[in-house]
N, C-alpha and C positions, 0 to 999 in steps of 0.2 A: 452239806453232805448228801451223798445219795446211796440209794440201797441197789442192790441188783436183783435180790430174790425177796418175795413177799412171804417166807416160810418162816413163821416164829418159832424160836426153838425153846425148848423148856429146860431152863439152867438147873442141875442136881444142886441142891442145899450142900452136900458133901462136898462138892468141888469149892463151893464157895467159901465152906471152912477150910479148906485146904489153902486156898489162895491168900484168904486174912489172914497172914501170920500174927499170932498173938504177940504183942510187945514182951520181950525178956525181960525179967525184974529189972536187970542192971541198967537197963535203957532209961529207966525214970529219971534217973538224976543227971543225965547228960544236959548241957546247957540248951540245946536246941528243943527240948521239950520243956523250957521254963516258958510259960505265957507272959511273965513280968518282964523278960528282956525285949528290947527292941528287935523288929522282926529282920532288921538287917544283920544284927549278932546271931539270931538263932540260923539264919541263911548260911553265914560264913562258917558257923561252927560245923553245921550238918555237912556242906561242901568239904570241908577238911577231913571228914570222916569217911567218905566215900570213895570207893575205889572209881578207876577211870571206866571201868566196864558198866560199873553200876551207875554211874553218871551218864552215860550213853544211853542206857536204857529207859532212864527219865525222860529222855527227848521223845520218845515213843507214846503214842496214845493210849496204850496198854501197860502201865508202870508196874512192873512184879514189886512185890514185896522185898525188904530186905530185913530178915529176921533178926540178925545180929545187931540191929540198931532200932528195932522195934517199928520200922516203917510199913505200913499195912499197903496192899495193893490198892491201885489207884487206876478208874477208867476214866477217860474224857469222853466228852461228848455225848451227851442225853438230849434228844431233840426235843423242846420245847417251845415251840413258835405260836401256838394258842391252845396250851395244856400240854400235858407229858404226851409224847407220842409212841417212841419206841427207843431202844438202846441196843446195843451191838452184844451180841452174846460170846463169852470168853473162849468158847470153843471154835468158832468160824466167825469171824467179823461179819459175814454176809447173811447171816442167820440172826433175824431180830427177834427180840420181845416185845409186844405192844403192851402199851399201858392200857389200863381200862379205867380212866379217870374223868375229870370234867375234861369236856372237849368244847371251849369256848370258840364263839365265832372267829372264821379265818383273820389272818393279820389285815386285810384289806377292810376287813367288817369292823375290826377293832378301832382301826383310825378314823373309820365313817363315822363313828361317835364325837369326835375333835374333842374329846373329855379326857386329858392328861390326867387327871386324879381318878378318874374310874378307870383308865388303864392301869394306872399305877396299883391298884388294888387287885387287878385281874393278873398282873405280874406276882405279886405277893401271894395269891393263892397258889399260883402256877409253881412258885418257889416253895410253898408248903407241902404241896402234892410231891414235888421232887424230893424233899427232906423224907416226907413219908414213904416214898419206893425207897429211899436209899436205907432207911431204917429197916426195912425188910431184906433188902438184898444189896448191900453196898457194893459187892462185886460187879454186879450188872448195872446197877443205877447209879451212874457217877453225877457228881454236884457240880462239874464245869459242864454248862448248859449251852448248846449252839443255837441262839436265838439273842435278840430279835433280827430280823432281817432288815436292812436298811437301803438294799439297792433301790435307788429311784425307779419308779413304775413309768418310765421314759415312753414304753410302746406296749399298749395294751393287748398285742396279739403275743407279746412274751409268754412261754409256757408256764413260768413260775410267778404269774401276776398275782397269784392269791396271797404267795408269802410276804409281799411287801407292803406298805402302808400308802404311799401317796407319790405322785410325780412332783411334787413340791419339796424341796429340801428341809425349809423350816418346819412344816408340818411332820414330814418324816423324822427329824431329827427331835421334835417335840415327844411323839408317840415312842420313840426309842428309847429317849430318854426316861420317860415314865414307866416303860414296861421293864427296862434293865434296873430302875430303883427298885420296883417291886420284887423283882427275881433277887436282888441283892439284900435285901433287909435294911434295917434303919440302923443297926450297929456301925459306929464310925470306922471300926477295924474290922471285925467278922464279917464273912460272907455267908448268907443263907445259899444262895450258890453264885456260882462265877458265871455270869452271861458273856457271850462272844459273839460279837457283831458280824453279820454275814452280808455279802461277799466281797471283800477288798479286791477290785475297784472296776466301775463300769461294766457290770455283768446283768445283762438285760436280753440276752437272746441265747435259746438254746441250741439251735442248728449248729452243728460242729463246734461246738462251746470251747474244745480245748484248742482249737486250731483258728477260731476267728479273731481278729485284732480289732478292738477299740481303736478309732482314731479319735484322740483327744486333744483339743488345742490347750494351750496351757490356762487360758482365761476358763473356757468350760470346765476343766478339770478342777480348778479351784474355787470358782462360783458355783459349781452344781454338783458334780459327780464325788466331790470329797465333802460335801458341807454336813449331810446328814451323819456321816462318820465323826466329824471333828464335832459336832453339837454334842453327841451323846459322849463321846470320849472326854472331852473338855468338862461336862458335866458329871464326872466319875460314876458313869450309870453302865458302865461295862469294864470288863478285864482283858479284853483282848479283841482282835480281829481274826477272820477267817479269811485267808487268800481264796480268789476265785479261780474259776477253769480256765478262764479267756485271757487273751492278751491284751496289753494296752500298748499302743504305738510299738506295735511288734516285739514286746518283751511279755512273755509269761508273768502273769502276777503270782506265780508262786516263786520268783526270785526276783519280785519288785522291791527294789531299796528303799522306796516310801514307807513299807512297813517299819523300818528303822528309823529313817531321817526324818519322816513326816510325821506318821501316826504316833510314835512315843513323843514327839515335840508338843501334842497337845494336852499334856498331863504330866503332873510331877508323881502321880502313881505308877507302881511298876506294872506293865502289860505282859501278858502271856499269848501269844500268837500262835495261832494254828494253822495246818495247811486244810484242804479239803479232802475227802477221801479219794486215795489214789494220785492226788495231785503231783506228789513228787516223781512219783513213777511217769507220768506224762511227759516231763522234761525230756525223758530219753526215748520212752516206748511211742508217741505219739507226735511229740511236737519236734524231737530229734533236734532240740537246742544243743543238748551236750552230747558228747560222744559216749561216757559211761557214767554210772550211778555215783560213785564216789564223787565225780567233779558235780554233778548235780545236786547231790546230798549237801555237799559242802556250800555251794551256792545258797541253796534255800537257809541253811542255817545262817550263813552271813547276811542274808536280805533281812532278817530280823524275825524268822518263824522259828519258835520254840518247841513244836510239837509235830511228829509226824504221823498222819493218820494213814497207815499203810499197814498191809500185810496182817490184817486181823488182829489177833492177840499175840502175833509172833513178832518180838522185837529183834529177833537174830540177824536178819538180813539188814535191819538200820544200823544196828550195832556194827557189823561187818563192813559196811560201806562208809561209814563214819571213820570206822578205827583205819581204814584204808586211804582216807582223806587225810587223816593226821599224819600217816606214814609219808604220805605224798607232798605234805606241807601245804595243802589246800585250805586248811583251816587249824588252829591252834587249840590247847586244853584250854587256853582264856576263853576262847569263841565257846568252846563247850561248857565251860564255869557260867559265861553270862547267860546262856540259855536255860540252863539247869535251875540258875538262880532265880530266873523268872517264873518256872514252874513250882519251885519251892515255896516262893511268896504267896502265889495264890493258894497254894495248899495248907500254907500256915493260917491264912486269912478264912479258910474253911475249917479250923479247927481241928484238921486231919491229925496234927502231932501234938496237941494237948492232951493231958491227961484226962481232961473230961469230956473231949471232944468238941469243946467251945459251946457258946450259948444256943445255937439251933440244932444242937444233939438231942435236944429235949422233944424235938417235933416227932410224932410218931403216925403210924398208918392209917389212924384214925381220921386224919384230915382228907384222905382221898376220897374223891366223891361225895364230901359231908354236905348236910342241909345248906349251911353257909354259902358253900360253894356252887350249890344250885340255883340259891336265890339270886347270885351275883351273876351267875350265868344267864339267867332269865332277863335281868333287867339289862345286861351289857347286849343282848342281842334284840331288845327291843330299842336300846338306844341308838344301836348300828344302823336300824332301819331307814330307808330313804324314801321318802314319797316323791316320786318324780313327776306324778300328774294326777290331778284330782278334778272329776268333772262336776262334784258335789256328791257322789255317791259316798264317800267315807267322811266321817265316820259312820258305821253301819248303826242303826238306831232297833235293836232287839227285833230282827227280822224272824218271822214264824216259820221259815223254810228257807234252806241254802243248797244250792247245788256246789260241791267242793270237788273239783274235776282237775286232771292234770297228770303227767308222769310224775310229778313230785308231790301231788296231793297229799299222798300216804308213804311217801320214802324219805328217808333222810340218809345222807352219803357223807363219808369222810375222806378227807382227801390225803395224799402222799405223807404228809407230816402232822397227820392227828392219830391219836389212838383209837382205841374201839370205845364207843360210846355204851356206856352201863344201863342206858333206858335211853326211848326216844320218844318224843312228843312232836308227832307229824302235825304239819297244817290241819289236816282232816281232824285229828285227835283235839287239837286245840279250840278248834271250831265246834265241833260237837257237843265241848264243854258248855258252850253258850246257847246253841240253837238244838231244839229238840228234833227237828225234822230235816235231816241232811241226807240227801242221796250222793252217790261219789260215782266216779270211775277215772282210769287213766288216761281215757281220750286217745288211744292209740288204735292204730289201724293194725288187723292181723292179717297177715299176707300169706300168700304161697308163691314160691319163686320156682316157675316152669322151664326147664330147659328147652328151649326152640328147637332144637337139631333132633333131641329124642324124645320129647313130650313127657318125660318125667320130671319129678318134682325134687327137690332139694331137701332130704329127708335126714332126721337123726337117727341114729342107730343105737344109742345107748350114751350111758353119762361118765363111762370110763375114759382114760388118756388114748386107748388104743380103739377106741369106738368112732371110727372116722365117719363123717357125713357122707352122704351117697345118693346117688341119682336112683332112688328106689319106687316110690308111690308113683302111680299112674292117674290117681285122683287123689286130691288132697285128703288128708286125715291129721288127726293132732300132731303126730310126728314129722307132719310135713309143712305144719302151719308155723308161722312166725310172729309175735309181738315187734313191732319196728317202731323204736323209738329214735325218731330223729334228732339228734341232740344240737348241735352247732355246725355251721359250716358243711351241711351233707354228710356228717359222719354220723353214723348210727350204731346202734346196737341191735342183734336179732335174739330175742327169747324165746326158743321154743315151747308151742302149747302143750306138747305130750310131757315133756319131762321138767319144764321149768327151767333149764339151764341156757346159757347164752351159747350162742355158735361162737367159735373162736379158731383162732389160725394155730396150728401145731406145726410151726416152721414151714413145712412144704403141704400140709394137707388139713383138713377143718374137722372140727369134732364139737361136742357138748359137753364138757365137764365141769364149767365155771359157774358159780352162782353170780357173780360180779365182775367188772371190769376190774382187772389185779394183774399184778406183776410187773417187773422193770419194762419189759416190752408188753405193752397193754395189747393183748391178741384179739382181744373181743370187739374190736373196731372195723366196721366197714362202711363204704360208702356206694349206695346204687345210683349209678349215674345213667340218666335216661338219653336215650339215643335219638337220633332222628324219626326213625321209623318206628319209635315208640317203645323199642325193647330196652333191657336194662343191661349193663355191664357191672359184675360186682367189685369194686375195686378193694381189696385187703388193706385195711390202715394201720394195720397193728405194729409197723414198722417205719411210719411216715416221718420223714425227716432224718432216718437213720441210715447214714450210706452203708453199703458193704453187704448186703443180705443178698448174696449168692449174684451179685450184680443186678438186682431188681430193685431199684429205688421204688416203685409203683407197681407191686405184685397185683394181679386179677385172678379171680375164681376162673378155672380152665376145668375143659373135660379131656383126659389123657385118651389116648387110642382104645384102650380098654374099658373105656367108660367111667375110670375114678375121677373124683375131683381133686383139682391140685391147684396150685399157684404158679403163674408164667407171667410173661410181658404181656403188655396191653395188646399188641397185634394178635395173641394166641386166646384171648379172652372169650370165654363161651357167652352168648346172648339168651337171657332169661326174660321172661315175660313175670311182671308184676301183677298177681291178681289179688284184689281185696276181698279176703274171705267175710269178714265182720268189720263194719266202719264204728270204730269206737269214737271217732269224732262228732259222727252224726248224734251217735248215743248221748254224749255228753252235750250238745245241744238241745236234745229233745229233754233231759235232765234240768237244763238251765231254763228253758221255756217254762216248765212246770213250778219253778222255785221262785221266791220272792227275790234273791239275789243269786247272783254265781260268782264263784272265787275260782278263777283258772290259776293254777301254780305249774309254772314252767320253768326252765333253764337250762343249767348245762350240769353234766356230772363230771366231778373233778377229776376223773380218770381217763375222760374221752375227749380226744381233739385237743390237747395242749396239757402239758405236765412235765415236770423234768425230763429233759432231753425233746421234748416237743413243744415246738411252737405253732400257732395257730396260722392258717391260711387266710382266714377272713374273721370278721366279727358278727357275722349272720346267725341269728336264731334259726334252728332247723326248719325247713318248708312245712314239716308234719305240726309242729307245735305252732306255726304263725297260721296253719288254717285252722287249727282248734280254737286260737283265739278269736279268729275272726267269725268262726261257726257260732261260738257261744254269744258273743257280744251282738251278732244277728238275731239271736234267738232271745235274748236278755240285755236290753240297754242298761240295767242296773249290774253291770259285769266290773268285778275288780280284779285285773290282773296281779297276781304277784309273781314277781321275776326272781329267781334264787340262781346266782353265778357268781363265778369267782373273779369275773372281768367283766368290763364293758361287753355288751352286745347292741346289735342295732334292731331296735323294737318298740315299737310306740302303741300306745292306747290311752283312752281317755282317763283311766284310772289305774294308775302303775304304781304298784310298791316295789321297792328293791332291797334284796337281802341278801348278805353271802351265804354260803353253807355255814350256818350258826351254830351247830352242836345239837345236843340232846334238847334244847328248850326251843327250837326253832319255833315249834307249833305255837307253844304259848307265847313267844314274844311277836308273833306274826298276828295271832288272835288278839292280844293286848293292844295293837296298833288299829287294828282294823275295827275295832269295836271301841277305840277311843280311851280306853284305860290309859295307855299312854300316848300324848301325843307326841306325834314325830318329829324328829329334830336331827335326826342323821342328815350329814352332808357328803356329798361326792369327795372325793379324794383324787381323783383324775378326769380327765376331759373324757367324755363320751362322744366319738367322733359321729358325724352324719354319713361318713362313706369309707367303704374298704380301699379306697384308693389311696393308701397313705405311703410313703415313702420307705424304701428298703429299712428292713428292720436291724440291718448292719450298719446303718449310717447314725452314729451318734452325735453328730454335729447339729443340736435341735434347734440352735439358732439360725441354721440356714434351711433346715428341712421344715421348720415352721410346727415342730412337735411341743406337746403339753402345753397347758395355758399361757405359759409365760411368753412364748412366741406363736401361736397360732391365731391366725387372724382371719380363719373362717369361721362360719356358724356352725357351733358342734350341735349335736342332738341334745346332750344335757352339758352344762357348763363345769368347770372346777367348782367346787364349794355348793352346787345347786342342792336344794331340798327345799319341800314344801312343809306346810304346818296347818294345822285345824283352827289357828286363830291367825291373828295378823298382827304387825308390829311397826310403828311409826319410828323414825330416828328425827332429831332434833339437835340444833347447837352443837354441832360440831367445832372444836377448838383445837388448835395447834399450839401450845405455850410451851417454849423451851424444848426439854426432852420428852414432852409427854403429848398425847391425842386423847382428847376426851369426846365423848357424844351420848346423849341423852337416849335410850329406847324404851318404847312404851309400849304394852300389849294392848292393842287397840280392838282387839275382839272380844269375844264372850266366854272365850274358855281359857284355863291356866296353860301356858306352854312354855317351849324352851326356843331361844333363839341362839343361832352360832353368830357372833358379830365379828366381821371379818374386816382386817384394814390391809389396805393394798397402797402401794406407790408407785410412782411411774415418773422418771425423770425425764425433763422435756428436751434438754439437749447434753450431748455427750460425745466425746472422741471415740465411744465404742458403741457396738449395738446395743440397745437397751431391751428389755423385756416389754412387752405390751403392759402389763401391771406384775407385781411381785407381790406376795403376801408376808407382811410384816408383824402380824400377830393375830390372834384371835382368842373370842372368850365363849363359852356356852353358858347362857344364864338363864334361868328361870323366874317366870313373872306371872303373877296373877292378873285378870281383866284389870284393866286400867291403873296397874302399877308400872312406875318408870323405875329406871335405873341407869345411873352414869358409870358407863364404861371407860375405862381409862386403859391405855396401852403406852407402855415405853417406847418411844422412836429416838433412838441415839443417834448422833452425828455419824459414828463408827458403823453404825445399822446399814448406811446407805452406800458403804464403800464398794469400790469395784476392784478387780483385778487389772493392773496397767501393764498389759504384757510389753509395751515399749520399754519399760524400765523395770519390770520384775519386781513389783510390790504393790501393796493393796494402798489405794488413794479415796479421797472424797473429792469428787468434784465440785468446783463452784457451778451449782445449779440451781433452777428451781423445779421443785416436785410438786406432783399433783399428789394430795392426801384423799385417799379414796376408802370410805367406809360404807358396807353394805352386806347383804346376806347371801352372795355368790358372787364369783368374779365378775359375772355380766349382771349383778342386781344391785349396782350401786347405789345408796340412798341417800348419802350426804358426801360433798366432795369441799377441798380447801386446797390452797397451795401453799408451801413455803419455800423460802430462799435459804439454801445452804452454802454458807461460806467454804470454800475449799480451794482446790488447785486448779488452774489451767496446764492442760496437757501439751508440753512445749513440742515442737516441731521435731520430728524424729531426727536424730544425729546418726547418720550411717557411717560417718567418718571413724566412729568408734566401733569396734567389732561387735556385731549384732547376730544374735542366735537366728539360723534361718526359721526353727519354729515359732519364734516371735514376730511372724507376718502379720499382716492385717487383713488379706484374703488370700483365696488359694483357687484352684481347679485343679483335679486330676491327680493331684500327688497322695501318695500314703505317708504315715507318720511312722518313723521306723526307730530301732533301737541303734543309738551311737556305738555302744559295744554291750556285752552282756552283763555289765554291772549298773550303769547308769548313763543318762544322757537321752534325749530325743532329737531326731533329727527328720530332714525331709527327704524323701525319695521320689524320684519324678522319672519320667520318660518323655518320648517325643510328644511336645506341644503341651505337657503339664505346665503349670505355673505358681507362683506366688506373687504376692505384691506387698510393698511396704508404702503406706499411704500418708500423704502430708510430711514429707520427708525431704531431709537436705542432703547431697553426697558429693564426694570429690572425684578426682579423675585416675585413681589408680585403684582398680578392684585385686584384692586378694581373699579367696576362697579355700577354705577348707573342705575337700571333697574325696568320695572314694567312690570306685567304679571297677566293675571287674574288667570291661573292655574299653573303657574311657569315653568321653562324650564332649558336650559342651554346654555353657550356658550365656543366654542372650540377654543382655540389659535392654529393656525398651519403656520408651516413657509413655504414660497416659493410658495405656490398655497393653494386652498381651500381643496386639498386632500394631502397635505403636510405632513409632521411629526406632530405629536400633542405634542405642548408644555406645555398643561396645560387644564384644564375644570374649567369653574365657573359655580355654580349651581344659578339659579336665583330663588329667592324665590318668592312664589305666593303672590303678594300684593292685590290681590282682585278688581284691577279694572287697568284702562289705565292710570289714572292720578294719581295714588297711588305709589308713588317712594320707591324703597327699595335700601338698597346696599348690593352687593354680593362681597366676594372675594377669592383669591385661591392664591396658590404658582404655579410659572409658570417658565419656564427654560428662563433665559434671553438672549440676543442675539442682533443681528443686521441684517440688510436686509428688507425683505419683509412679514409682518405680516397680516394674515388672520383671521378674526374673523368669525367663522362658526356658524350660529344660529342652535339649537335644542331645538324645541317646539315653540310656539308663543308668542313672549316678544317683549318689545321695550326697546332701548339702548339709554341712554342718553349721558353719558361720560365713560371715563376710564383712569386710573392712572394707570401705570405700574413702580413704585416705585422701586428702587434699594435696 
């Protein structure tokens, strides 16, 4: 879900009391309130007592009380990604109330522990705190939680990278299962909270997210994009999924029929699926997929969603539109009952309608930010830290003095889906507890920005929203001096030295009224772009990747005719000189020179250059932070770089420790690792690429683009699964026996440590393109010096199944597999081979009707919706092609096609420019959803067959009969 404004609202307790209608005494004896009855019977009884209007209201995120039946108010959707974050206000859906509880490490950090049992404990703590908040205010803090996020981290430039777990579906599924089980609790029926998996499906870009379509081949859809959802749902670790904003193969996910047909097939439990915020409205307002809202809302309901997250707490528009849909015959009352039954089932499992509220009702607010949760938070943050490189400087051995410098040395930041930290232990504070003589500094340059045409400086005039910055000072004063933090990819924040506030965009002007980057549009982002003559342009990055801002996708600071500052296209940008008033980098280097050790804490800001609706341009750490690292290293060779980011960045140093934005205990956790109290064993959950030159973020075919460790064949900066330790481990005696793989692991070093033992396989030969290697299992184990442990992994034959798109089913091929065990995907310590009995995929028989989407190769085409309900087809234009390889075909082609104007398809042998075997003319059907039949005589044969498009048309299926 997304937020529009970051302005928390205080909800009056009197409003809460009014909304939580007390059950009338007569309702206690009704069958649906009897916990001894089967849940199906309770649901059926309650459904029979509700009016149609009441049932329709239960399809909204804000479910109003039904006093006559003793049904209290219920609100869906408390954000609980890595701690309780925020919840929607009853009066206005876009005014949020922020939690002030335990903020655990970001989700990508939780997964970096590779420790499902630990993450289950974290999920349980978050579930407890959700119950604690619910006990305080059940109207505001609902028990359906929108977490975890299981979107695979296919591309590290995606703005929401910190919300996911991993680029690997198995690891993602394992972490989602652990966290979800913790959130749900251990009772076989009752739920502590009801977790919902986000976001279904193939949602890994933010730019134009409601308009972009992820092209998914049937194979990658099943083998990669669905897998993490499938793993968690099959494990009964979630109670539903949330639809994502994007489209898949031309169809919006908010009407993706897989929500019913596929997702519900993974479990016998009742699932309660929900829309993302405003998503149903996007179908008409942005995507223009339907003509009106009754049609759109009916389609949402029939696709398998049971709750509409729209219109704040006002269910009126939903009820009106679904009533209209009923009147028009677009849905039936049975469709409504089915969805309401899903909603009620989960509410019964939450104990909402039990007389005593169920077993988790006893949890009270004293669990919030409890000492036990603080301890767990510290342990998790330390176990999540990844030692990327070590020159031998770590662990630190009781240094007498330390210089702790950098923009994140004495600051902690929360992200969009985090609550407010009730306390903060910064890296500086954590190190000060262990070293008596510590010097510090932010390591920032303080600059003045001189307008070259006027000779005046960019000057703050006050801290109010109407106090616009101006060209005032003729010599730099504190009001015209700015502390420049160059975060990532050249996007910076500028904090005024005089008033301590950040420079921000105010739609068309500039002001200084914010303490931190904030808001749905983060207006405190700027990029100083150096020109060939040494001057700088100031690009306003607050609306980056957001189209439609007065027609200016890249506004720059300009000076109007009357001398005022404003924003305009680049051609009208003003030129500024960047004057360094004081050099914090040089000061930090001097502090490092005088200290025994230096710790440089650099990284990203969770709100700057990449967040919901904002993707990143590249993966470069800001130039200012790079220069800080270089200067401190030059001054003191015993320098440790602590990198705190939400995603991979391109940075290297001889001693480098990575952590996410890890919550209140970040400083303690960092110190625990630096000083050796915790031997680091965190491992990377995604590839850290060595270059920014990556494929388009909109290309989801990672098998073709070479993205993720599964298909990347280059040399990354740091590989999937990478992470170092203060000790060493030996691997011996790898054995593959039946359905098990075992290996002995020995701590060959001098200190106790933990190793993450990782099992990979690679299939030698296949009818299909295979990953370079694929994770099949992992275990995090602890060993004392000299201690050994035999680690055993299950490796069943079915685990090696692949999707056979030629026959539309899972198969295990007869093949030899490498069995690889090691400490990272590129650090294999033991290997063996195993022969797996299975099928040999037969020659493709194109004499049978074959879906066009079941091609073997393609170029240029897009994947589209067959109709607005189900089915995928291939859409091509002149020169685009699909291929069926290793095939046999007859002499008569019949094709199902659609085209507005008509076109043709050529059949060619061997290549898209090979000999023409025939051409079929596609008739003009008058619309993309109007299908016609085309046929032609072709030359029969065997081998590789290419279908080359001539003209704009869609192809559904082909039959090449003998």
